C-alpha positions as CSV (number, residue, x, y, z in Angstrom):
1,X,0.0,0.0,0.0
2,X,2.8,2.4,0.9
3,X,4.5,1.7,-2.4
4,X,1.3,2.6,-4.3
5,X,1.0,5.9,-2.4
6,X,4.6,6.9,-3.1
7,X,4.1,6.0,-6.7
8,X,1.0,8.2,-7.0
9,X,2.6,11.1,-5.1
10,X,5.4,11.2,-7.7
11,X,2.9,11.9,-10.5
12,X,1.4,15.2,-11.6
13,X,-2.3,16.1,-11.2
14,X,-2.9,15.6,-14.9
15,X,-1.4,12.1,-14.8
16,X,-3.5,11.2,-11.7
17,X,-6.7,12.3,-13.4
18,X,-5.9,10.2,-16.4
19,X,-5.1,7.2,-14.2
20,X,-8.5,7.6,-12.4
21,X,-10.3,7.6,-15.7
22,X,-8.5,4.4,-16.7
23,X,-9.2,2.7,-13.4
24,X,-12.9,3.6,-13.5
25,X,-13.2,2.1,-17.0
26,X,-11.3,-1.0,-15.9
27,X,-13.6,-1.4,-12.9
28,X,-16.7,-1.0,-15.1
29,X,-15.3,-3.7,-17.5
30,X,-14.5,-6.1,-14.7
31,X,-17.9,-5.6,-13.1
32,X,-19.7,-6.3,-16.4
33,X,-17.5,-9.4,-17.1
34,X,-18.1,-10.6,-13.6
35,X,-21.9,-10.5,-14.0
36,X,-21.8,-12.3,-17.3
37,X,-19.2,-14.8,-16.5
38,X,-18.2,-14.9,-12.8
39,X,-14.5,-15.3,-12.1
40,X,-12.9,-17.5,-9.5
41,X,-11.0,-14.5,-8.0
42,X,-13.7,-12.0,-7.2
43,X,-11.3,-10.0,-5.1
44,X,-9.9,-8.2,-8.2
45,X,-12.7,-5.7,-8.3
46,X,-12.3,-4.9,-4.6
47,X,-8.5,-4.3,-5.1
48,X,-9.2,-2.0,-8.1
49,X,-11.7,0.0,-6.1
50,X,-9.2,0.3,-3.2
51,X,-6.5,1.5,-5.6
52,X,-8.9,4.0,-7.0
53,X,-9.7,5.3,-3.5
54,X,-6.0,5.7,-2.7
55,X,-5.5,7.5,-6.0
56,X,-8.4,9.9,-5.4
57,X,-7.1,10.7,-1.9
58,X,-3.7,11.6,-3.2
59,X,-5.2,13.6,-6.0
60,X,-7.4,15.6,-3.6
61,X,-4.3,16.2,-1.4
62,X,-2.3,17.5,-4.4
63,X,-5.2,19.8,-5.5
64,X,-5.5,21.2,-1.9
65,X,-1.8,21.9,-1.9
66,X,-2.1,23.7,-5.2
67,X,-4.9,25.9,-3.9
68,X,-2.8,26.9,-0.9
69,X,0.3,27.8,-2.9
70,X,0.5,31.6,-3.3
71,X,0.0,32.8,-6.8
72,X,3.1,34.2,-8.5
73,X,2.7,38.0,-8.9
74,X,4.1,39.6,-11.9
75,X,7.0,42.0,-11.2
76,X,6.5,45.6,-12.2
77,X,8.3,46.5,-15.4
78,X,11.9,47.5,-15.1
79,X,12.6,51.2,-15.5
80,X,10.6,54.3,-14.8
81,X,7.0,54.7,-15.8
82,X,6.4,57.6,-18.1
83,X,3.5,59.8,-17.1
84,X,2.2,62.2,-19.7
85,X,1.9,65.7,-18.3
86,X,-0.5,68.1,-19.9
């Protein structure tokens, strides 16, 4: 479990979102296959859902960290500002 968390923490937010999409599709396929032709190992769906939960947790942590980071402010232009005098 800790390996999985470390692996997910090393990825970017975009990569994590892609991974969640792929996992959700895989869970849907496995569920459908299991209903049509039950497998001997029914634990695979449970493991995939658990992996998805860990992934979503890490993703939400990363998004919260991004929200808390201060936005970079643009530096004022170098040199003096010219003011037109009338």
